[in-house]
N, C-alpha and C positions, 0 to 999 in steps of 0.2 A: 741513670738517664744517659742516653747517647750524647757524646761530647758535642757533636754538631748541633743537635737540637738544643742542648743547654746553652750553647753560645748564642744561637739565634734568639732564644727566649730572653736572655740577658740583654742583648742589644735592643730588642723591642722595649724592654723595661726602661733602659736609660734614655731611649729616644722619646717614647710616648709618655711614660709616667713621670720620669724625672725631667723631661724637657731639655736634655742636653743638646748642644748645637750639632749641626751636621758635621762640622769639622772634628769635634770631639768624638762623636760616634764613629766616624771613619777611622780615627786613630785607634780607638778601642777595637774596632773590627780587625785592623791590621795586626795588632798585638795578639788578639785571641786566635786569629788564623795561624799565626806562628806557633802559639801554644798548642792548639789542636793538632797541627801538623807534626809537632814534636811528639805528642802523645801517641799519635797514630804510628809514627816511625818506631816507637817502642812497644807497639802491640796493645796499646790502651785505647779502647774505643768508647768506654763507659766511664762517666765521672765517678761512679761508685768504686772504681778500681784505683783511683788516685789517692796516694798516701802522702803524708808530710815529707817522707824521704824522696818521693818522686818529684814533688814540687821543688824541694831543695836542690835536687840534681839538675832540674831544668834551669833554675835561677843561676846555679854555679856555672853551667855550660854557657849560658848567655853572657855571663860576666867575663868569662875567660876567652870568648870568641875573638878571632882576629879577622879584620882589624877591630880593635876594641870599640864598643858602642859608648856613646856619651852617657854620663851618669844620669842625666835627665831622661834619656830614652829608656835606660834600664829601670829607673824609678817608675816611669809611666807603665812599662810592660808589667812590672810586678804589681802595680796598682790595679791593672786590668785583670790579672789573674786572681788577686784577692777579692776584687769586686764580684767576679763571677762566682767564686765559691761561697762568699757570704750570701749572695743572692739565692743560691740553691738551698742553703740551710734555712734562710728566712722564709722561703716559699714552700718548705717541707719536701723539697726534691732531693735532699741529701741529709744524712744524719749528723755528719761532722764536717768541719771546715779544715781540710788538710793544709791550707795556706796561712792559718792564723799565726804561726810562728815566723812567717816570712818577714824579714826586715829589709826594706829597700835601701840601696846605697845612698849615702848622704851626698847630695849634689852640692858642689861648691857655690857659695853665695856670690852672685854677680851683681854688682851695683848697676842700676839702670842708668843709661846714658841719656842725658837731657841736653837739648840745645840751649844756648843763651837766648835771652829775649831779643837781642839784636839779630841773631841767626833766624829765629822764628819769624820776625818781621820781614827779613829779606826773603824767606821762603814763601810767605804769604803774598808778598808783592810780586814775586816771580810766577806764582800760580795763575794769576789773572788780574784783570783790572779791578780797582776799587769801585764800590757802588757809585754810579754817576759818571764814571770815566767812559768816554765814548771813543777812545783811541782805536780800539779794535772794531772790526766790522765783520758781517757775514757769519759764516760757520765758525770762524775762529773766535768771534765774540761769544757765541753760544756756548762753546766748550770751555772757554776760559772763565766765563762767569760761573759755570758749574764747578770748575776746579777750585776757584777761589772760595766759593761757598762751602765746598767739601772740606777744604783744609782749615778754613776759619772755624767750622763747626767741630772738627776733631780737636783743635787746640782749645776752643772755648769751653768744651764740655768734658774733655778727658775720656770720652767714650771709646770703647774698642771699635776697630774698623768694622767688625762683623755687626755690631750693634747699630752703627750708623747706616750700613747697607740695608738693614731691616726697617729703617724708619719709613713711615708713610707721611704724606703731606699733612694729614690730620694730627699727627703727633706734635706739630708745631702750632696747633690752634690756640694754645694758651699764652701766646705773646712772648714773654721773656723767660719762659721755662720750657723744658723739653721732657717728654716722657720716654724713657729709655727702657727697653726690654733686655735684661742681661742674662747671665748664665742661670740655668734652671728656671727659665721663664719668669724670673723675678723682675718686677718693675721698680724704677726709681725716678725721681724727679730731679732734673739738673737745670740750674739757671743757664740762660744763654745771654752772653754779653751783647752790647749794642753793635759792636763791629761785626760779629757773626750774624746777628739778626738782620743787619742791613745787607750783608752779602747774600744771605739766603733769600731775602725779599727781592733783591735784584735778579737773582737766578730764577725765582718763581715767576716774576713778571716778564722778564726779557729773554729767558732761555728755555726753561722747562716746557712751555707750550709748544715750541718748535720741536724739541726732542720728542715730546709725547705724540706729535702728529706722525712721526716716522715709524711707530710701532703700535702694538695693541694697547688698549687702555690699561693702566696699572696705577695703583695708589702709591707706589714707591716714590720716595722723595727724589732720589738721585737716579738718573737715567743715563744709559750709554749713548753713543753716537747714533745707534739704530733705534733708539726709543725703548729698548728693553731695560729691565732693572740692572743697575750697575753692579758688577761683581767685586769681590775683594781684590782680585788680580787687577781689575781695572783701576781701582783706587790706588793700588801699589804703583802702577805705571804712572799715574798722575803725579804722585809724590816724587817719584824718581825724576820725572821730567822737570818738575819745579826745582828740585835740588840741583839739577844740572844747570838750569838757567841761572840759579842764584849763586852758582860756583861754590857750593858748600863742599868742603873737604870731608866733613864728618859723615858717617854712615847714617842715612835717614830711612826709617821705615814707618809704617802706620803707628806702631807702638811708641815711636819716638815722641809723637804728639802727646800721648798719654803720660809718658815719663816727664815731659817738659811741663805739662799741665800741673801735675802733682808737685814737682820740684819748685816751680815758680810760686805756687800757692803757699807752700811751707816757708819759702824764703821771704814771702810777703807777710808772714805772721799768722797764717791760718792754722787752726787747731788740727792736730793729726786725725781726730775723730770726725771732724767735718770733712776732711779730705777722704777719709775712709768711706763715708756715706756717698760722697760725690762719685767716687770710683766704683762703688758697688762691691767693695771687698767684704767678704763674710767675716773676716777677723781683722782687728786692728794690727795684728802682728804682720800681716802682709803689707800694710801701708807703711809700717815703721821702717821698711828698708829705705824709703825716701828720706827719712830723717838722717841717715848716715851720709847721704849726699850733701845735705845742707850743713851738717857738722863739718864735713871736709872743706866746704866752701868757707865756713867761718874760720877754720884753722889756717887756711891759706891766707885769708885777709889778715889775720892776726900775725902770722909769720912775716908778712911783707910790710906791715904797718907799725907794729909796736917796736919802739927803739931798743928794747931789751929782750926781744923774742928769740934771738939766736945767740 
């Protein structure tokens, strides 16, 4: 099968049948464009001509390229290549998988960085007024109510920013729980605390109607200043502005809220499998990285508190 057609068929598969996010599909598209370009440069236009030695050569050249790529980028690139060839075999479009012996580089384990509860509270207060606060007025009030609701919801649910951006108003119809659509179009139910619910209710009552009037009708929960659905980039800018107002020295990103959510739950005594369910992790092994964070915190407390720890 022609390499270009094979790549397009695979991208349609992961987008439509597997329901991967636009961001993930775009990353796979970039990786496979690089792979297809490399094959073309070596005179290979059909996937039937690809051998294990060719795949290994491609991986080796990418790994030794200058400047060196991050281990995570190389791992994703090789995952894209393996996924393509496995798909072709599974669909009967190829007889063998030349990438089956490809082993991705082991990425260094990086512990997630969480904010303290005090830092989270400062960040939320800096985002916008608490429900019932009438200090802000006009357009500033509208946007600040939205920003406060957004950040409260990110921290209360531990949802990915892409998941929150996809929320519709109706997803909050069940009161104290939220229906979240995660990776692979899988749905999960996550409780919503009273602080986040109050902030969202204030946004829905006092801000969203005004934002909605500025654009075309849309069911999306969070809207931009022009009334269109809010983007991930827009959410990132809101977080950066709040972090600057809160004078936080730590790096803060949308995922910081997810890390903080998981870490604070475990520190509070939550079972790791409950946290796994709330985060939407397919494997508990992914969630267990947060237990290292809490163990480190316990070790620090022990070292500074026990009279014979040192």
